[in-house]
N, C-alpha and C positions, 0 to 999 in steps of 0.2 A: 227335642227339636224335630220337626217334621222333615221327612225325606223329600227330595224333589219329586219323586214319583207320586206320593200321596197328595202333594200340593197341586200337581198338574191334574190329577184325577178329580180333586175337589173343585178345581176351577171350572170344570165342565158340568158339575153337579148342580142341577136345579132342584127338581123334586126327587128324581131317582135316576140311577145309572146302572148299567150292567158291567160286571167284571167276571169273565168266565161264566160259570153257571150261577153266580151270585147276583142278586139284585140289591143294590144299596139305596136306601131311602133316607132323605134328610127329614128328621123329626124335631119337634120342639125339645131342645135340651140334649140333642145327640143324633144318633143314626140307628137304623135297624138294618139287619141283613136277613135275607131269606133265599131259598132256592128260587130262581127265576120262574120255574114251573108253577110256583105257588103265588104268582103275581096277583091273581084275582081273588085269592083266599082271604077271608077276614082274619084279623089278628087273633081273634078268639078261637079260631079253628086250628091254629098252629101251636106246637109245643114250644114254650119259652125255654131257652137254654142260656146259661151265662157265658160270657166271653171265654172263660177258662176251659169250656168244653168244646171249643171250635176245633182244636187239633184232633181230639178224639172223633169228632164228627167226620172229619176229612179222611180218617184212616180206614173207615169201614162203610160198606154200603148199608142201605136200610135193612137188608136181610142179615147183616152181620158178617159179610164176607170182606176180607182184607182188600184194600185198594192199593196195589203196588204203584199205580200211576195216579198222582193227585189230579191230573187234568183229564182223566178218563171221564166220559159223560155219564157217570153213575153216582154223582154226589147225592146223598140222601135228601129227601124232601120232607115236608110236614113240620118244619121247625121255624123259629124266628129268634134272632139274637139282637139284643139292644146294647149299644155301646154309648158311653157318655161323651166322648170327644174324638178329635181327629187322631190322637195317639192310639187310643183303644181300637179305632177303626183300622188303622194301619197294622196293628198287631194281629187283629182278627184275620185280615187278608193274608198276612204272612203265614198264619197257622193253616189256612186252607190251601194257599198256593205259594209255597216257599220260593222266593227268588223271582216271582212273576212280575211284581211291581217294578223293580229296577230294570228288567228287560223291556217291559212295556214302555217305560219312560225313555229308555235309550232309543227305541224305534221311533217313538213320537217326536223326539228331538233330533233325530238323524245321526246319533252317535253309536248305533248298535254295531257290534263286532260279530260277524257271522263266521262260523267254522263249517265249511262244506265237507261233504262225505270224504272226498279224496284225502284232504289234509287230516281229517279226524281219524280215518282208518290207518293212515301211514304212521301215526304215532302210538298205535296200540301195541301192547306186548302181552306175553303170557297166553292165556286161552283165547284172547281176542286178536292175536297176531295174524290170524287167517282172514280177517276182514278184507284186506286188499286183494285177495284172490277172487273175490266176487267180480264177475264181469259187469260192465255198465248196464247191460240188459237185465242181469240177475238182480243187481242192486236196485234198479228202478222198480222191479216187481216186489222185492222185499220191502222197499220203502212205501210203495202204494198199499201193501197189505198191512204194514205195521202202523202207518201214520194216517190211516183213513179216519174220517170223522166219527165212525162207529167206535173207534178206540181212543181217540184223543180230540179235545176241543181246540187245541192250539192251532195257530197259523204258522206253517213251516216256512222259514226263510232260507234254510240251507238246501242245497241241491245235490244230486248225485254226481253231476258233471263238474261242479265247481262254478258254474255260471250263475248269473243273477236270477233270482226268482222272478217269474213273470207276473206274480200276484202283487197288486198294490197293497200296502199296509192297511189293515183293517183295525181302526181304533177300538172296536168292540171285542176284539179277540186277543188272547194272550199270545205273544210271539214265541216261536221255538227257534233259537239261534244256533243250536248244534244238536246232533243226535244224543238221545237220552240213554239211560241205563237199560230201559226196557228194549229200546231199539237194538242196542249192542248185543244183548243176549239173544233176541230173536234173529238178528243177522248172523250171529255165530252159529246157531243151530240150523238156520236156513242154509247156510253155506255147506254144512255137512249133509243135509237132506238132498240138496241139489246135485250132490256127487253120487247119489245112489243110482243104481241101474233102474231104468224105466221098465214098466210092465205094460203089455198091450192088452187092452180089454176089447172084446167083441160084443158090442151092444147095439140094439136097434135105436133108431132116432127117438122113439118114445121113451125108451129106457134112459137114453142120454139126457133128454129133457127133464126126466124125473130126478136124475142125479144132480143136474145143475140147479134145479129148483130147491132140492134139499139143502145144497150148500148155501144157496142164497138165503134160505130160511134161517139157517144157523147164523149166518152173518148178520141178519136183520134182528134176531131175537136173543142172541147169546151175549150176556153181560157179566156172567159169573166166572169167566175163564180168561180174563184179560192177559195174564202172564203165565198161565199154566201151560207151557208149550209142549209138555209131554201128553197132554190131553188131546185126543183126536178131534174133539169138538171145540178146541180153542178157536176163537173167532179170527185170530190173525193167521193161523194155519189154514183155516177155511178160505180166507181172502187170498192167501198166497196160491192156493190151489186154483181158485177162480182166475187170478191174474195170469198164471202160467198157461191156462187153457184158452185164454182170450185170443180169438183169431186163429185157433188151431183145429177147430172142429170141421172136419171134412166128411161129407156124406159120400160113400161109394155108390156109384150108380150101376145098375144092371144094364145089360144090352137093351132092355126094353124101356130104360129110363126110369125104372122104379127104384126107390130107395131100398138098399139092402142093409146089412150090418155096418155099423160105424166102427172103424178101427181107431181107437182113441188111446194115445200114449199118455199115461199119468205118471 
């Protein structure tokens, strides 16, 4: 029996529809799935994979790196999967995005239950019991760094304050109804990092511009370190650094009005 989620998704399917990074096409005798980035590629240019391999496809990037977050924007491309019917289609979607279809259906029908950060943090125990100690400002920066589009394709409905999200539901995006395991670990480690004593750097405006550009370059191009938080080049660590420094850059002026060294606290 088909779930309500796949029935609703198929109701809107004409020739093709997007779900996450997947593009679903209605074909004679079934459906095909491919990475949406391969939308214009001829079928003969794509590697055919059976439905049984969809789970393995979702676990690793094209380069063979493990994907700890299924909704990271690094799903492998260059393939196509054919399924015979609606049941096989639903199973394939479940392999790539576990639990996403029921959440999507709940949002589309108005029955979604959202767990905001305050309630989520308050029920944590063990190593995650420190999450409530994050201030609202710190939690906002951690969330902005962890949940940026460079790290996750979901639309976040939970908020740091517990208030309603200002974003309107986007039917083309998979919803995020509560903080995930990757967020939990990043928030736990971030809470520890934020307690460390700051250091003061004396850099010129040109040097500061170079440092910020280097961080922005890592953020834009790093896809290999999604959850390796011990790695200094981790994209989420980079984003957290940028978030913390946003609005804090102050140029010291000399008596002549010329820019001197910048005292930047990192």
